[in-house]
C-alpha positions in Angstrom: -56.6 112.8 -38.7 -57.2 114.2 -41.4 -55.5 112.2 -43.6 -55.9 109.5 -42.1 -60.1 110.0 -42.3 -58.9 111.1 -46.4 -57.9 107.6 -46.0 -60.6 106.0 -44.3 -62.8 107.0 -48.0 -60.4 106.7 -50.5 -60.8 103.0 -48.9 -64.2 102.2 -48.3 -64.4 103.8 -52.2 -61.7 101.9 -53.7 -62.5 98.3 -52.0 -66.6 99.6 -53.3 -65.3 100.2 -57.0 -63.1 97.5 -57.3 -65.4 94.4 -57.4 -67.6 95.3 -60.5 -63.8 95.8 -62.7 -62.3 93.0 -60.7 -65.1 90.6 -62.4 -65.0 92.2 -64.6 -61.7 91.1 -65.8 -61.7 87.7 -64.4 -64.8 87.2 -67.0 -67.5 87.9 -64.6 -69.7 90.0 -66.6 -73.2 90.9 -67.3 -73.4 89.2 -70.1 -72.3 85.7 -69.1 -68.9 83.9 -68.3 -66.6 84.7 -71.3 -65.0 82.6 -73.1 -61.6 81.7 -72.6 -61.1 83.4 -68.5 -60.4 83.1 -65.7 -63.8 82.4 -65.3 -64.4 80.2 -67.2 -62.1 77.9 -66.1 -63.5 77.8 -62.5 -66.4 76.8 -63.9 -65.5 74.4 -66.3 -63.9 72.9 -62.6 -66.6 72.8 -60.8 -68.7 71.5 -63.2 -65.9 68.7 -63.5 -65.9 68.9 -59.8 -70.0 68.2 -59.4 -70.4 65.9 -62.1 -71.9 68.5 -64.6 -73.0 71.8 -63.3 -72.2 74.7 -61.3 -74.0 74.1 -58.1 -75.6 77.1 -55.9 -74.2 78.9 -54.2 -71.4 77.7 -55.3 -67.5 80.6 -55.8 -68.6 80.2 -59.4 -72.6 81.2 -58.9 -71.6 84.3 -56.6 -69.0 85.6 -58.6 -71.2 85.2 -61.2 -74.3 87.1 -60.2 -72.2 89.2 -58.8 -70.4 90.2 -61.8 -74.3 90.0 -63.7 -75.8 92.0 -61.3 -74.1 94.0 -58.3 -74.0 94.1 -54.6 -76.3 94.2 -52.5 -76.4 97.9 -51.0 -75.9 96.4 -47.4 -72.8 94.2 -49.3 -71.7 97.9 -50.4 -72.0 98.3 -47.0 -70.4 96.5 -45.4 -67.4 96.5 -48.4 -66.5 99.8 -47.4 -66.6 99.8 -43.5 -63.9 96.8 -44.4 -62.4 99.8 -47.5 -62.2 102.2 -44.5 -60.9 100.2 -41.7 -57.9 99.4 -43.9 -57.6 102.4 -45.6 -57.7 104.1 -42.4 -54.9 102.0 -41.1 -52.9 102.4 -43.9 -53.4 106.3 -43.8 -52.6 106.8 -40.3 -49.2 104.2 -40.2 -45.8 106.5 -39.6 -42.6 104.9 -39.9 -40.4 104.4 -37.5 -36.8 104.2 -37.2 -35.5 101.2 -36.1 -33.8 101.5 -33.2 -29.5 102.1 -32.8 -27.3 99.0 -31.2 -26.8 100.1 -28.1 -22.9 102.0 -27.6 -23.0 102.9 -31.4 -21.5 105.9 -32.9 -24.2 108.4 -33.7 -25.0 110.6 -36.1 -24.7 114.3 -36.7 -28.4 115.9 -36.6 -29.3 112.7 -35.1 -31.5 113.0 -32.0 -33.7 116.3 -32.4 -33.7 119.4 -31.2 -30.2 118.0 -31.9 -27.9 121.1 -32.8 -24.5 120.0 -33.3 -23.3 123.3 -34.7 -23.7 125.4 -31.1 -21.4 124.4 -27.8 -22.9 123.9 -24.6 -21.4 126.8 -22.4 -20.4 125.2 -19.1 -23.2 125.6 -16.2 -22.4 127.8 -12.6 -21.0 125.7 -9.7 -23.4 125.0 -6.9 -21.4 125.8 -4.1 -19.1 129.0 -4.0 -15.4 127.6 -4.4 -14.0 130.2 -1.5 -12.6 129.0 1.9 -13.8 130.0 4.6 -12.9 132.5 7.4 
């Protein structure tokens, strides 16, 4: 339970913290779009497709706005919620070994609680084996 909560907190923080880093690395900076970056290539393609300008509300315009001013509080809350949900899902996952084929030989110690070094004593009979008179 604590592991899942920690993973959720880390996931939320990473999601919010990664956005400015990723946008900056792509070329969407506070000073504008960096030359020879992915952002510059995106802006060029958007301008060519739109007849010379970048349309307001387009992906390039929104990413540049976020790169320059950051995300709004409500966007940060939404992003943190999504990141914490994803982190909780990943943090709570358990590796389950694949089931073995029926009739396949089992290795020693394969079953939980199995101790192959001890032999189980024979069970006592349910009825008396003495003949009745």
